N, CA, C and O atoms as a MOPAC input file, in Angstrom:
PM7 MOZYME 1SCF
protein

 N     94.99600 1    95.26700 1   111.91400 1
 C     95.55900 1    96.13100 1   112.91300 1
 C     96.98400 1    95.68000 1   113.18800 1
 O     97.26200 1    94.48700 1   113.30600 1
 N     97.88000 1    96.65100 1   113.28700 1
 C     99.27400 1    96.38300 1   113.62700 1
 C     99.55400 1    97.02100 1   114.97800 1
 O     99.21900 1    98.18400 1   115.20300 1
 N    100.16800 1    96.25900 1   115.87600 1
 C    100.57000 1    96.77500 1   117.17600 1
 C    102.06300 1    96.55600 1   117.35100 1
 O    102.53700 1    95.42200 1   117.42700 1
 N    102.79200 1    97.65700 1   117.41200 1
 C    104.24000 1    97.59000 1   117.55600 1
 C    104.71300 1    98.92900 1   118.09400 1
 O    104.14000 1    99.96600 1   117.76100 1
 N    105.73900 1    98.92200 1   118.90900 1
 C    106.27100 1   100.17700 1   119.43000 1
 C    107.40400 1   100.71600 1   118.56600 1
 O    107.95500 1   101.77700 1   118.86100 1
 N    107.75700 1   100.00100 1   117.50700 1
 C    108.80000 1   100.43800 1   116.58700 1
 C    108.14100 1   101.01600 1   115.33100 1
 O    107.57000 1   100.28200 1   114.52400 1
 N    108.22700 1   102.32600 1   115.18200 1
 C    107.56500 1   103.00300 1   114.06400 1
 C    108.06800 1   102.51300 1   112.70800 1
 O    107.29300 1   102.41800 1   111.75700 1
 N    109.34900 1   102.20400 1   112.61700 1
 C    109.90000 1   101.69000 1   111.35200 1
 C    109.25200 1   100.36000 1   110.96800 1
 O    108.90900 1   100.14200 1   109.80600 1
 N    109.08700 1    99.47700 1   111.95100 1
 C    108.44500 1    98.18200 1   111.67500 1
 C    107.00400 1    98.37600 1   111.22000 1
 O    106.53400 1    97.67600 1   110.32300 1
 N    106.30700 1    99.31800 1   111.83300 1
 C    104.92400 1    99.60600 1   111.43700 1
 C    104.87800 1   100.08500 1   109.99100 1
 O    104.06400 1    99.60800 1   109.20100 1
 N    105.74200 1   101.01700 1   109.64800 1
 C    105.74800 1   101.57500 1   108.29300 1
 C    106.11900 1   100.52000 1   107.25500 1
 O    105.52000 1   100.46800 1   106.18100 1
 N    107.09700 1    99.68700 1   107.56900 1
 C    107.53200 1    98.65700 1   106.62200 1
 C    106.41100 1    97.65000 1   106.37600 1
 O    106.13100 1    97.30300 1   105.22900 1
 N    105.77000 1    97.17900 1   107.44700 1
 C    104.69500 1    96.20200 1   107.28700 1
 C    103.47900 1    96.82200 1   106.60800 1
 O    102.84500 1    96.18300 1   105.76900 1
 N    103.15200 1    98.05600 1   106.96200 1
 C    102.02900 1    98.74200 1   106.32300 1
 C    102.26400 1    98.86600 1   104.82500 1
 O    101.35600 1    98.63000 1   104.02900 1
 N    103.47000 1    99.23300 1   104.44400 1
 C    103.81300 1    99.35700 1   103.03100 1
 C    103.68000 1    98.00900 1   102.32100 1
 O    103.12300 1    97.93200 1   101.22600 1
 N    104.19100 1    96.95100 1   102.94700 1
 C    104.09600 1    95.61600 1   102.33500 1
 C    102.63700 1    95.18900 1   102.18000 1
 O    102.27100 1    94.59700 1   101.16400 1
 N    101.80900 1    95.48200 1   103.17000 1
 C    100.39100 1    95.12400 1   103.08500 1
 C     99.69100 1    95.89800 1   101.97700 1
 O     98.90000 1    95.32800 1   101.22500 1
 N     99.97500 1    97.18400 1   101.87100 1
 C     99.33000 1    98.00700 1   100.84800 1
 C     99.81600 1    97.63000 1    99.44900 1
 O     99.06300 1    97.75000 1    98.48300 1
 N    101.06100 1    97.17900 1    99.33000 1
 C    101.55400 1    96.71200 1    98.03200 1
 C    100.87900 1    95.38900 1    97.65400 1
 O    100.66600 1    95.11200 1    96.47400 1
 N    100.54700 1    94.57800 1    98.65600 1
 C     99.89400 1    93.30000 1    98.40800 1
 C     98.41300 1    93.48400 1    98.11300 1
 O     97.85500 1    92.83100 1    97.23100 1
 N     97.78100 1    94.39200 1    98.87100 1
 C     96.34800 1    94.64700 1    98.70500 1
 C     96.11300 1    96.13000 1    98.97600 1
 O     95.96500 1    96.54300 1   100.12600 1
 N     96.08100 1    96.92000 1    97.91600 1
 C     96.09200 1    98.37400 1    97.99800 1
 C     95.01800 1    99.03300 1    98.82500 1
 O     95.28300 1   100.06500 1    99.44000 1
 N     93.81600 1    98.48600 1    98.87100 1
 C     92.73700 1    99.19500 1    99.54700 1
 C     92.54800 1    98.76100 1   101.00700 1
 O     91.54400 1    99.10800 1   101.62900 1
 N     93.49000 1    98.02000 1   101.54200 1
 C     93.39600 1    97.55100 1   102.91400 1
 C     93.58700 1    98.72000 1   103.88200 1
 O     94.54300 1    99.48500 1   103.75600 1
 N     92.68200 1    98.85300 1   104.83900 1
 C     92.82900 1    99.87300 1   105.88100 1
 C     93.62700 1    99.26900 1   107.02800 1
 O     93.31200 1    98.18000 1   107.50800 1
 N     94.66000 1    99.98100 1   107.46200 1
 C     95.52300 1    99.48700 1   108.53000 1
 C     95.38200 1   100.39500 1   109.74600 1
 O     95.66200 1   101.59200 1   109.67800 1
 N     94.94600 1    99.80900 1   110.85800 1
 C     94.89700 1   100.51900 1   112.13300 1
 C     96.20800 1   100.26300 1   112.85300 1
 O     96.80200 1    99.19500 1   112.70300 1
 N     96.67200 1   101.24600 1   113.64600 1
 C     97.96500 1   101.12300 1   114.31300 1
 C     97.81900 1   101.40300 1   115.80100 1
 O     97.09800 1   102.31400 1   116.20900 1
 N     98.51100 1   100.60900 1   116.60200 1
 C     98.58900 1   100.82000 1   118.05000 1
 C    100.04600 1   100.63500 1   118.46300 1
 O    100.78200 1    99.86900 1   117.84200 1
 N    100.45500 1   101.34000 1   119.51100 1
 C    101.85000 1   101.27000 1   119.95200 1
 C    102.07400 1   100.36600 1   121.15900 1
 O    103.21400 1   100.13600 1   121.56100 1
 N    100.98200 1    99.85000 1   121.74200 1
 C    101.11500 1    98.94000 1   122.87200 1
 C     99.80200 1    98.18300 1   123.04700 1
 O     98.79200 1    98.51700 1   122.42700 1
 N     99.82800 1    97.17000 1   123.89000 1
 C     98.65700 1    96.33400 1   124.08800 1
 C     97.46600 1    97.05900 1   124.67000 1
 O     96.32100 1    96.76100 1   124.33100 1
 N     97.73400 1    98.00800 1   125.54500 1
 C     96.63600 1    98.77100 1   126.14300 1
 C     95.86000 1    99.52100 1   125.06200 1
 O     94.63000 1    99.55000 1   125.08200 1
 N     96.57500 1   100.12000 1   124.13100 1
 C     95.94900 1   100.84100 1   123.03000 1
 C     95.20500 1    99.87200 1   122.11100 1
 O     94.14500 1   100.21300 1   121.58600 1
 N     95.75200 1    98.66300 1   121.91000 1
 C     95.06900 1    97.64100 1   121.10600 1
 C     93.69200 1    97.37100 1   121.68900 1
 O     92.69400 1    97.38900 1   120.96900 1
 N     93.63600 1    97.12300 1   122.99300 1
 C     92.35700 1    96.81000 1   123.63400 1
 C     91.37400 1    97.97700 1   123.52600 1
 O     90.17900 1    97.76600 1   123.31700 1
 N     91.87300 1    99.19900 1   123.66900 1
 C     91.00900 1   100.38000 1   123.51800 1
 C     90.45100 1   100.45200 1   122.09900 1
 O     89.25800 1   100.69000 1   121.91500 1
 N     91.31200 1   100.24500 1   121.08900 1
 C     90.86900 1   100.25000 1   119.69000 1
 C     89.83400 1    99.15900 1   119.43100 1
 O     88.82200 1    99.39600 1   118.77200 1
 N     90.09800 1    97.96400 1   119.95300 1
 C     89.18400 1    96.84800 1   119.71700 1
 C     87.81600 1    97.11200 1   120.34000 1
 O     86.79200 1    96.77100 1   119.74700 1
 N     87.78800 1    97.70300 1   121.50500 1
 C     86.49600 1    98.03000 1   122.13200 1
 C     85.73000 1    99.04200 1   121.27200 1
 O     84.51500 1    98.92300 1   121.10700 1
 N     86.43700 1   100.03200 1   120.72700 1
 C     85.79300 1   101.02900 1   119.85600 1
 C     85.28600 1   100.38200 1   118.56800 1
 O     84.17900 1   100.67400 1   118.11500 1
 N     86.10400 1    99.50000 1   117.97800 1
 C     85.68600 1    98.87500 1   116.72200 1
 C     84.52600 1    97.91500 1   116.94700 1
 O     83.70400 1    97.72400 1   116.05100 1
 N     84.44800 1    97.31000 1   118.12300 1
 C     83.30400 1    96.44700 1   118.43700 1
 C     82.01200 1    97.25800 1   118.39500 1
 O     81.00200 1    96.80700 1   117.85400 1
 N     82.05400 1    98.44400 1   118.96200 1
 C     80.86300 1    99.28800 1   119.00500 1
 C     80.40100 1    99.67500 1   117.60500 1
 O     79.20300 1    99.77400 1   117.34000 1
 N     81.37100 1    99.89300 1   116.70900 1
 C     81.01800 1   100.28400 1   115.34500 1
 C     80.80200 1    99.07200 1   114.43500 1
 O     80.36500 1    99.22100 1   113.29300 1
 N     81.10700 1    97.87900 1   114.93900 1
 C     80.91700 1    96.66300 1   114.14000 1
 C     81.98800 1    96.43500 1   113.10200 1
 O     81.76500 1    95.70800 1   112.13400 1
 N     83.15100 1    97.04100 1   113.28300 1
 C     84.23200 1    96.91000 1   112.30000 1
 C     85.50300 1    96.35200 1   112.93600 1
 O     86.55800 1    96.98500 1   112.88900 1
 N     85.39700 1    95.17500 1   113.52600 1
 C     86.56500 1    94.54700 1   114.14400 1
 C     87.55900 1    94.18700 1   113.04600 1
 O     87.15400 1    93.70300 1   111.98900 1
 N     88.86200 1    94.41400 1   113.27600 1
 C     89.86900 1    94.09100 1   112.25500 1
 C     89.83000 1    92.60600 1   111.87100 1
 O     89.40700 1    91.76100 1   112.65900 1
 N     90.27400 1    92.30900 1   110.66000 1
 C     90.28600 1    90.92000 1   110.20800 1
 C     91.42600 1    90.14500 1   110.85800 1
 O     91.35900 1    88.92000 1   110.96000 1
 N     92.46700 1    90.83900 1   111.29800 1
 C     93.61200 1    90.18600 1   111.94100 1
 C     94.37600 1    91.23700 1   112.76100 1
 O     94.38300 1    92.42300 1   112.43200 1
 N     95.00800 1    90.76800 1   113.82400 1
 C     95.87900 1    91.61400 1   114.64200 1
 C     97.29300 1    91.08400 1   114.49800 1
 O     97.56500 1    89.92200 1   114.80100 1
 N     98.19400 1    91.94500 1   114.03400 1
 C     99.60900 1    91.61300 1   113.91900 1
 C    100.29800 1    92.37700 1   115.03500 1
 O    100.26600 1    93.60800 1   115.06400 1
 N    100.92500 1    91.64500 1   115.96100 1
 C    101.39000 1    92.30000 1   117.17200 1
 C    102.79600 1    91.85800 1   117.56700 1
 O    103.14000 1    90.67700 1   117.50300 1
 N    103.59200 1    92.83200 1   117.97300 1
 C    104.93100 1    92.58500 1   118.50100 1
 C    104.79500 1    91.95800 1   119.88700 1
 O    103.87500 1    92.30000 1   120.63000 1
 N    105.68500 1    91.05800 1   120.23600 1
 C    105.67200 1    90.43800 1   121.56500 1
 C    106.07700 1    91.43300 1   122.65000 1
 O    105.50700 1    91.44300 1   123.74100 1
 N    107.06100 1    92.26200 1   122.34000 1
 C    107.64000 1    93.13700 1   123.35600 1
 C    107.28100 1    94.59300 1   123.09300 1
 O    107.81200 1    95.23400 1   122.18700 1
 N    106.36200 1    95.09200 1   123.91400 1
 C    105.92200 1    96.49000 1   123.81300 1
 C    105.79800 1    97.04800 1   125.23300 1
 O    105.65900 1    96.28900 1   126.19200 1
 N    105.84900 1    98.37000 1   125.36200 1
 C    105.68500 1    98.97100 1   126.69300 1
 C    104.22400 1    98.93900 1   127.15400 1
 O    103.32100 1    98.68600 1   126.35700 1
 N    104.00800 1    99.19000 1   128.40900 1
 C    102.70100 1    99.26700 1   129.07300 1
 C    101.99700 1    97.92700 1   129.15600 1
 O    101.63700 1    97.48500 1   130.24700 1
 N    101.79600 1    97.27500 1   128.02600 1
 C    101.14100 1    95.96500 1   128.00000 1
 C    101.71500 1    95.21400 1   126.81200 1
 O    101.49000 1    95.60100 1   125.66500 1
 N    102.46100 1    94.13600 1   127.07700 1
 C    103.14200 1    93.45200 1   125.97300 1
 C    102.19800 1    92.51600 1   125.22000 1
 O    101.02000 1    92.39300 1   125.55500 1
 N    102.73600 1    91.86700 1   124.20800 1
 C    101.93100 1    91.00100 1   123.35800 1
 C    101.30700 1    89.83200 1   124.09500 1
 O    100.16600 1    89.46000 1   123.82200 1
 N    102.04700 1    89.25200 1   125.02800 1
 C    101.51200 1    88.11300 1   125.77900 1
 C    100.29500 1    88.53000 1   126.60400 1
 O     99.25500 1    87.87200 1   126.56200 1
 N    100.42800 1    89.61400 1   127.34600 1
 C     99.32300 1    90.10100 1   128.17400 1
 C     98.11100 1    90.44600 1   127.31200 1
 O     96.97000 1    90.18600 1   127.69400 1
 N     98.36900 1    91.02500 1   126.16000 1
 C     97.28800 1    91.42000 1   125.26000 1
 C     96.57700 1    90.19900 1   124.68900 1
 O     95.35000 1    90.18400 1   124.58900 1
 N     97.34500 1    89.17400 1   124.31400 1
 C     96.73900 1    87.93700 1   123.81300 1
 C     95.81900 1    87.33700 1   124.87500 1
 O     94.68900 1    86.95500 1   124.57200 1
 N     96.29400 1    87.25500 1   126.10900 1
 C     95.48800 1    86.67700 1   127.18400 1
 C     94.19900 1    87.47200 1   127.37000 1
 O     93.12800 1    86.88800 1   127.53900 1
 N     94.29700 1    88.81600 1   127.34000 1
 C     93.10500 1    89.65900 1   127.49600 1
 C     92.11900 1    89.44500 1   126.34700 1
 O     90.91300 1    89.34900 1   126.57600 1
 N     92.62100 1    89.37100 1   125.12600 1
 C     91.75000 1    89.20000 1   123.95600 1
 C     91.10400 1    87.81200 1   123.96500 1
 O     89.89300 1    87.68700 1   123.77800 1
 N     91.89800 1    86.79100 1   124.17900 1
 C     91.37700 1    85.42000 1   124.13000 1
 C     90.46000 1    85.11300 1   125.31500 1
 O     89.69900 1    84.14700 1   125.26900 1
 N     90.52500 1    85.92700 1   126.38100 1
 C     89.64400 1    85.74900 1   127.53800 1
 C     88.33700 1    86.51600 1   127.39500 1
 O     87.44400 1    86.39300 1   128.23300 1
 N     88.22600 1    87.30800 1   126.33000 1
 C     87.02200 1    88.11100 1   126.08100 1
 C     86.17600 1    87.38200 1   125.03000 1
 O     86.60000 1    87.23700 1   123.88300 1
 N     84.99300 1    86.92900 1   125.41900 1
 C     84.15100 1    86.14300 1   124.50200 1
 C     83.86500 1    86.84700 1   123.18500 1
 O     83.72700 1    86.18800 1   122.15400 1
 N     83.77500 1    88.16500 1   123.19900 1
 C     83.44500 1    88.87800 1   121.96600 1
 C     84.66900 1    89.09600 1   121.06900 1
 O     84.51500 1    89.48100 1   119.91000 1
 N     85.87200 1    88.85600 1   121.58200 1
 C     87.09200 1    89.06000 1   120.79500 1
 C     87.89800 1    87.78500 1   120.57100 1
 O     88.83400 1    87.78300 1   119.77200 1
 N     87.55400 1    86.70900 1   121.25800 1
 C     88.40100 1    85.52300 1   121.28800 1
 C     88.66400 1    84.89100 1   119.92100 1
 O     89.63900 1    84.15600 1   119.76300 1
 N     87.80500 1    85.16500 1   118.92600 1
 C     88.00000 1    84.57900 1   117.60000 1
 C     88.85900 1    85.44500 1   116.66900 1
 O     89.10600 1    85.07000 1   115.52300 1
 N     89.31100 1    86.60000 1   117.16500 1
 C     90.16500 1    87.47200 1   116.35300 1
 C     91.49000 1    86.76200 1   116.06700 1
 O     92.20000 1    86.39100 1   117.00200 1
 N     91.83500 1    86.56600 1   114.79200 1
 C     93.13000 1    85.95200 1   114.46600 1
 C     94.27700 1    86.88700 1   114.87200 1
 O     94.23300 1    88.09200 1   114.62600 1
 N     95.29100 1    86.30600 1   115.49400 1
 C     96.43800 1    87.09300 1   115.96800 1
 C     97.72000 1    86.46700 1   115.44400 1
 O     97.90600 1    85.25100 1   115.49200 1
 N     98.61000 1    87.33700 1   114.93600 1
 C     99.96100 1    86.94100 1   114.55200 1
 C    100.91700 1    87.67000 1   115.47900 1
 O    100.98400 1    88.89900 1   115.46300 1
 N    101.64800 1    86.93200 1   116.27700 1
 C    102.64200 1    87.51500 1   117.17200 1
 C    103.99100 1    87.52700 1   116.48000 1
 O    104.40000 1    86.54500 1   115.86000 1
 N    104.67600 1    88.65900 1   116.59600 1
 C    106.00800 1    88.81500 1   116.01800 1
 C    107.02800 1    89.01700 1   117.11600 1
 O    106.73700 1    89.61600 1   118.15200 1
 N    108.20800 1    88.52100 1   116.88400 1
 C    109.31900 1    88.78300 1   117.79000 1
 C    110.59200 1    88.82200 1   116.96400 1
 O    110.70100 1    88.13800 1   115.94500 1
 N    111.55700 1    89.62400 1   117.40300 1
 C    112.83600 1    89.66600 1   116.69800 1
 C    113.63200 1    88.39300 1   116.97900 1
 O    114.44100 1    87.95800 1   116.16000 1
 N    113.39000 1    87.80900 1   118.14500 1
 C    114.07800 1    86.56800 1   118.49800 1
 C    113.10000 1    85.40800 1   118.41300 1
 O    111.92500 1    85.54700 1   118.75300 1
 N    113.59000 1    84.27300 1   117.96100 1
 C    112.73500 1    83.08700 1   117.90500 1
 C    113.15100 1    82.17300 1   119.05000 1
 O    114.26400 1    81.64800 1   119.07500 1
 N    112.23200 1    81.99200 1   119.99800 1
 C    112.55400 1    81.06700 1   121.07100 1
 C    111.36700 1    80.15300 1   121.34900 1
 O    110.21900 1    80.48900 1   121.05800 1
 N    111.66200 1    79.02400 1   121.90100 1
 C    110.65600 1    77.97700 1   122.11200 1
 C    109.55700 1    78.43100 1   123.07200 1
 O    108.40000 1    78.04600 1   122.90400 1
 N    109.89600 1    79.23200 1   124.06200 1
 C    108.90100 1    79.70300 1   125.02700 1
 C    107.81200 1    80.50700 1   124.32900 1
 O    106.62600 1    80.32000 1   124.60200 1
 N    108.21200 1    81.40000 1   123.42900 1
 C    107.23200 1    82.20300 1   122.68700 1
 C    106.37700 1    81.32300 1   121.78300 1
 O    105.17000 1    81.53700 1   121.66700 1
 N    106.99400 1    80.34200 1   121.14700 1
 C    106.24600 1    79.42500 1   120.27700 1
 C    105.22400 1    78.62300 1   121.08400 1
 O    104.09200 1    78.43500 1   120.63700 1
 N    105.61300 1    78.15200 1   122.26000 1
 C    104.69800 1    77.39500 1   123.11500 1
 C    103.55800 1    78.27200 1   123.61800 1
 O    102.41200 1    77.83000 1   123.70000 1
 N    103.88000 1    79.51700 1   123.95400 1
 C    102.83600 1    80.45700 1   124.37100 1
 C    101.81400 1    80.62600 1   123.24700 1
 O    100.60700 1    80.56000 1   123.48300 1
 N    102.30100 1    80.84300 1   122.03200 1
 C    101.41600 1    81.03300 1   120.88000 1
 C    100.54100 1    79.80000 1   120.66700 1
 O     99.34100 1    79.93200 1   120.42600 1
 N    101.12000 1    78.61400 1   120.75000 1
 C    100.34400 1    77.38300 1   120.58800 1
 C     99.26900 1    77.27000 1   121.65800 1
 O     98.12400 1    76.93000 1   121.35900 1
 N     99.63300 1    77.55400 1   122.89900 1
 C     98.68700 1    77.44700 1   124.00800 1
 C     97.46200 1    78.32400 1   123.78900 1
 O     96.34000 1    77.91400 1   124.08600 1
 N     97.67700 1    79.53800 1   123.26500 1
 C     96.58700 1    80.49800 1   123.11200 1
 C     95.98000 1    80.50200 1   121.71200 1
 O     95.09100 1    81.30800 1   121.43600 1
 N     96.43800 1    79.62300 1   120.82400 1
 C     95.84400 1    79.50100 1   119.49800 1
 C     96.12400 1    80.67400 1   118.57800 1
 O     95.27500 1    81.07500 1   117.78200 1
 N     97.34100 1    81.22400 1   118.69900 1
 C     97.72600 1    82.33500 1   117.82800 1
 C     98.95500 1    81.91600 1   117.01400 1
 O     99.64400 1    80.95300 1   117.35000 1
 N     99.20700 1    82.65100 1   115.95600 1
 C    100.34700 1    82.36400 1   115.08500 1
 C    101.58200 1    83.09600 1   115.60600 1
 O    101.47400 1    84.18900 1   116.16100 1
 N    102.73400 1    82.49900 1   115.42800 1
 C    103.98200 1    83.13000 1   115.85400 1
 C    104.94500 1    83.17600 1   114.67700 1
 O    105.15600 1    82.17600 1   113.99200 1
 N    105.52700 1    84.35300 1   114.45100 1
 C    106.51500 1    84.54600 1   113.39400 1
 C    107.70600 1    85.30900 1   113.93700 1
 O    107.56100 1    86.19400 1   114.78000 1
 N    108.86500 1    84.96300 1   113.45300 1
 C    110.02000 1    85.80200 1   113.70400 1
 C    109.93500 1    86.94700 1   112.70600 1
 O    109.60900 1    86.73200 1   111.53900 1
 N    110.22700 1    88.17000 1   113.16100 1
 C    110.13000 1    89.32200 1   112.25500 1
 C    111.03900 1    89.07900 1   111.05700 1
 O    112.22200 1    88.77700 1   111.21800 1
 N    110.48200 1    89.21300 1   109.85200 1
 C    111.29300 1    88.98200 1   108.65500 1
 C    112.36400 1    90.05700 1   108.49900 1
 O    112.15700 1    91.22300 1   108.83800 1
 N    113.51200 1    89.63300 1   107.97800 1
 C    114.60000 1    90.58200 1   107.77000 1
 C    114.96500 1    90.72300 1   106.29500 1
 O    116.01000 1    91.27400 1   105.94900 1
 N    114.08000 1    90.21200 1   105.42700 1
 C    114.28300 1    90.37300 1   103.99000 1
 C    112.99200 1    90.89400 1   103.37000 1
 O    111.91400 1    90.76100 1   103.94900 1
 N    113.11300 1    91.48100 1   102.19900 1
 C    111.94200 1    91.97100 1   101.47900 1
 C    111.02000 1    90.80200 1   101.14000 1
 O    109.80300 1    90.91300 1   101.28600 1
 N    111.58600 1    89.68600 1   100.69000 1
 C    110.77400 1    88.51600 1   100.35600 1
 C    110.07200 1    87.97000 1   101.59100 1
 O    108.90300 1    87.59100 1   101.51900 1
 N    110.76900 1    87.92500 1   102.72200 1
 C    110.15600 1    87.46000 1   103.96200 1
 C    108.98900 1    88.32700 1   104.37100 1
 O    107.96200 1    87.82700 1   104.82900 1
 N    109.14700 1    89.61900 1   104.20400 1
 C    108.08000 1    90.56300 1   104.52400 1
 C    106.89500 1    90.38300 1   103.57100 1
 O    105.74100 1    90.42400 1   103.99700 1
 N    107.18000 1    90.18400 1   102.29300 1
 C    106.11500 1    89.94900 1   101.30800 1
 C    105.36400 1    88.66200 1   101.62900 1
 O    104.14400 1    88.59900 1   101.47800 1
 N    106.09000 1    87.63300 1   102.07400 1
 C    105.45600 1    86.36400 1   102.44200 1
 C    104.50400 1    86.56400 1   103.61900 1
 O    103.38600 1    86.04800 1   103.61200 1
 N    104.94500 1    87.30800 1   104.62100 1
 C    104.09900 1    87.57500 1   105.78700 1
 C    102.88200 1    88.40000 1   105.37900 1
 O    101.77400 1    88.14000 1   105.84800 1
 N    103.07400 1    89.38700 1   104.51500 1
 C    101.95100 1    90.20400 1   104.03500 1
 C    100.92300 1    89.31400 1   103.33100 1
 O     99.71900 1    89.50800 1   103.49700 1
 N    101.38600 1    88.35400 1   102.55700 1
 C    100.47200 1    87.43000 1   101.87700 1
 C     99.70500 1    86.56000 1   102.87600 1
 O     98.52300 1    86.28200 1   102.67200 1
 N    100.35900 1    86.13500 1   103.93900 1
 C     99.68300 1    85.35800 1   104.98600 1
 C     98.58700 1    86.20300 1   105.63100 1
 O     97.47200 1    85.72700 1   105.84800 1
 N     98.90900 1    87.45200 1   105.93400 1
 C     97.93900 1    88.35300 1   106.57000 1
 C     96.74400 1    88.58300 1   105.65000 1
 O     95.59800 1    88.48300 1   106.08700 1
 N     97.00200 1    88.88900 1   104.39200 1
 C     95.91800 1    89.11000 1   103.43200 1
 C     95.08700 1    87.83800 1   103.28300 1
 O     93.86300 1    87.90600 1   103.17300 1
 N     95.74300 1    86.68500 1   103.27800 1
 C     95.02300 1    85.41500 1   103.19800 1
 C     94.08500 1    85.22600 1   104.38800 1
 O     92.96900 1    84.73200 1   104.23100 1
 N     94.53500 1    85.61400 1   105.56400 1
 C     93.68300 1    85.51000 1   106.75300 1
 C     92.48100 1    86.44700 1   106.63500 1
 O     91.37400 1    86.09200 1   107.04100 1
 N     92.69300 1    87.62000 1   106.08900 1
 C     91.58800 1    88.56300 1   105.89300 1
 C     90.61200 1    88.03300 1   104.84500 1
 O     89.40400 1    88.23400 1   104.96900 1
 N     91.12300 1    87.36000 1   103.81800 1
 C     90.25100 1    86.75300 1   102.79600 1
 C     89.37300 1    85.67100 1   103.42500 1
 O     88.17700 1    85.58800 1   103.14400 1
 N     89.98000 1    84.84600 1   104.27800 1
 C     89.22100 1    83.78500 1   104.93800 1
 C     88.06400 1    84.33800 1   105.76000 1
 O     87.01500 1    83.70400 1   105.87400 1
 N     88.26200 1    85.52200 1   106.33200 1
 C     87.21400 1    86.15600 1   107.14600 1
 C     86.24900 1    86.97300 1   106.29200 1
 O     85.29100 1    87.54900 1   106.80800 1
 N     86.50600 1    87.02400 1   104.96600 1
 C     85.61200 1    87.74800 1   104.06400 1
 C     85.81500 1    89.25200 1   104.03600 1
 O     84.93600 1    89.98900 1   103.58900 1
 N     86.97800 1    89.71900 1   104.51200 1
 C     87.24800 1    91.15100 1   104.54600 1
 C     87.79300 1    91.67900 1   103.22600 1
 O     87.58800 1    92.84700 1   102.89300 1
 N     88.48200 1    90.83400 1   102.47400 1
 C     89.00300 1    91.23600 1   101.16500 1
 C     88.64000 1    90.17800 1   100.14400 1
 O     88.43200 1    89.01100 1   100.47400 1
 N     88.56800 1    90.61000 1    98.90000 1
 C     88.18400 1    89.68100 1    97.82000 1
 C     89.38200 1    88.89100 1    97.33200 1
 O     89.25000 1    88.06300 1    96.43100 1

């Protein structure tokens, strides 16, 4: 699942993921509130995403608030999360460490994006979602 309010970032990451692993299904949300709604629906169907890739700064409910909500929910707390931000600052890194999530600065090169896509696919492999 990708959560970002920037449609271009969603399309770029989705493309990189599909180029890395073609049959991967990508769910999209534009803010944290929508992420939580999607996760509740996927819980009911038994198809929780293998990883959540989420922007730090989104409207309605940002990445930090969403991480706290997810990690405070016993049924969702083990969901791997990668937080993205355009700026790299120590406060965001410390927040990610505190809550046990990964933090990345949004890549600005094709190779950087491919590297992140490989990390995401690797996380899905660890959870047994992809071969």
